[in-house]
C-alpha positions as CSV (number, residue, x, y, z in Angstrom):
1,M,2.3,11.5,15.0
2,I,1.0,11.6,11.8
3,E,-2.4,12.5,11.5
4,I,-4.9,11.4,8.3
5,I,-7.8,13.3,7.3
6,R,-10.5,12.9,4.8
7,T,-11.4,16.0,2.9
8,N,-12.4,17.4,-0.6
9,S,-10.2,19.7,-3.4
10,Q,-11.8,22.7,-1.6
11,N,-9.2,22.6,1.2
12,L,-6.9,25.1,1.0
13,E,-3.9,23.1,2.4
14,F,-5.0,20.8,-0.3
15,K,-4.6,23.5,-3.0
16,N,-1.2,24.6,-1.6
17,L,0.3,20.8,-1.6
18,V,-0.7,20.6,-5.3
19,E,1.1,23.7,-6.4
20,L,4.4,22.5,-4.8
21,L,3.6,19.0,-6.6
22,N,2.9,20.9,-9.9
23,S,6.2,22.6,-9.4
24,D,8.2,19.3,-8.7
25,L,6.6,17.9,-11.8
26,A,7.5,20.8,-13.7
27,R,11.3,20.6,-12.8
28,R,11.0,16.9,-13.5
29,D,9.2,16.8,-16.9
30,G,9.2,20.3,-18.1
31,E,6.5,22.9,-18.1
32,T,4.6,21.7,-20.6
33,H,4.9,17.8,-20.3
34,S,1.7,15.8,-21.8
35,L,0.9,14.4,-18.5
36,S,0.2,17.7,-16.6
37,Q,-3.3,18.1,-18.7
38,F,-4.5,15.4,-16.4
39,N,-3.3,17.2,-13.1
40,T,-6.5,19.1,-12.5
41,I,-8.1,19.1,-8.9
42,T,-11.2,20.5,-9.7
43,N,-14.3,18.8,-8.1
44,L,-12.4,16.1,-6.3
45,K,-14.8,14.6,-3.7
46,Y,-12.4,12.2,-1.9
47,V,-9.1,14.2,-0.8
48,V,-6.9,12.8,2.0
49,M,-4.3,14.4,3.7
50,A,-1.5,13.9,6.2
51,F,-0.6,16.6,8.8
52,K,2.5,16.4,11.2
53,K,2.3,18.6,14.5
54,G,-0.5,20.7,12.6
55,K,1.3,21.4,9.3
56,A,-0.2,19.9,5.9
57,I,2.8,17.6,4.7
58,G,0.9,15.1,2.2
59,C,-2.1,14.5,0.1
60,G,-3.6,12.1,-2.5
61,A,-7.0,11.7,-3.9
62,I,-9.5,9.3,-5.8
63,L,-11.6,9.9,-8.5
64,K,-14.6,7.2,-9.7
65,Y,-12.9,5.7,-12.9
66,D,-15.5,3.2,-13.9
67,F,-18.2,1.1,-11.9
68,N,-15.2,-1.3,-10.4
69,S,-12.3,1.2,-10.1
70,T,-10.9,4.6,-8.8
71,E,-8.0,6.2,-9.9
72,I,-5.7,7.4,-7.3
73,K,-4.6,10.9,-8.3
74,R,-2.4,13.9,-6.8
75,M,-0.1,12.1,-4.6
76,Y,2.6,14.1,-2.8
77,V,4.6,14.1,0.2
78,S,6.9,17.1,1.3
79,P,10.5,16.9,0.9
80,E,11.4,17.4,4.3
81,V,9.4,14.1,5.7
82,R,10.0,11.7,2.5
83,G,11.3,8.4,3.8
84,Q,8.9,8.0,6.8
85,R,6.3,6.1,5.1
86,I,3.5,9.0,5.1
87,G,2.8,8.1,1.6
88,E,1.9,4.4,2.4
89,K,-0.4,5.8,5.2
90,I,-2.0,7.9,2.6
91,L,-2.2,5.3,-0.1
92,S,-3.7,3.1,2.7
93,E,-6.6,5.5,3.5
94,L,-7.0,6.2,-0.3
95,E,-7.4,2.4,-0.9
96,N,-9.9,2.2,2.2
97,W,-12.0,5.2,1.0
98,S,-12.0,3.1,-2.5
99,R,-13.4,-0.3,-0.9
100,E,-16.1,1.9,0.9
101,L,-17.2,3.5,-2.4
102,G,-17.5,-0.2,-4.0
103,S,-14.4,-0.5,-5.9
104,I,-12.4,-3.7,-6.3
105,K,-9.7,-1.9,-7.9
106,C,-7.4,0.7,-7.9
107,I,-5.6,2.4,-11.0
108,L,-3.1,5.1,-11.4
109,F,-0.5,6.5,-13.2
110,T,2.7,8.6,-12.8
111,G,5.7,9.5,-15.0
112,S,9.1,7.4,-15.6
113,K,11.0,10.6,-14.3
114,Q,9.3,9.7,-10.5
115,P,11.3,6.8,-9.7
116,E,10.1,7.0,-5.9
117,A,6.7,6.8,-6.7
118,S,6.9,3.8,-8.7
119,K,8.6,2.4,-5.8
120,L,6.0,3.5,-3.8
121,Y,3.1,1.8,-5.5
122,Q,5.4,-1.3,-6.3
123,R,6.1,-1.8,-2.6
124,N,2.5,-1.6,-1.7
125,G,1.4,-4.2,-4.1
126,Y,0.7,-2.1,-7.2
127,Y,1.4,-4.1,-10.6
128,L,2.2,-2.3,-14.0
129,I,-0.6,-2.7,-16.3
130,Q,-0.8,-1.4,-20.1
131,Q,-1.4,2.5,-20.3
132,Y,-5.0,3.1,-20.1
133,G,-7.5,5.7,-21.6
134,K,-6.2,8.9,-22.8
135,L,-2.5,7.9,-21.6
136,K,-2.3,5.2,-24.3
137,D,-0.3,7.6,-26.8
138,I,2.1,9.4,-23.8
139,P,5.2,7.3,-23.9
140,D,6.7,8.0,-20.6
141,S,3.7,7.5,-18.4
142,L,3.7,4.1,-16.3
143,C,0.4,2.8,-15.2
144,F,-0.6,0.6,-12.4
145,A,-3.2,-1.2,-10.6
146,K,-4.1,-3.3,-7.3
147,D,-6.6,-5.4,-6.9
148,L,-8.3,-4.2,-3.3
């Protein structure tokens, strides 16, 4: 059974998962890829984690983007449990938390070298949008949104 909990970026297991995420992204995109500048986790108040048999296996976070929107950040599922819809459970909880915070839309970005992430988001009702904010000049960033 998968247990989903809410926490924050001070959680040590979350920090460990983010290290694994960063290593995965560095392998795919290169250590100095321009998207990596947006990967900080300092002061994230809204973090969701997934556990299986007491082991942290996935995470995600949200950050208030503007009055109406939250941005989904730091989504990761351990390779050994991928394909079990754990990412969907994390994403659903992040969307629920976003609604509780008064958001009517979730936005996010991913890189073009993470096709499984793009498929997850599209399978769950996200649609491509124009690159936003600081992502405007990064050619291989893909931006998505979902109305809640």
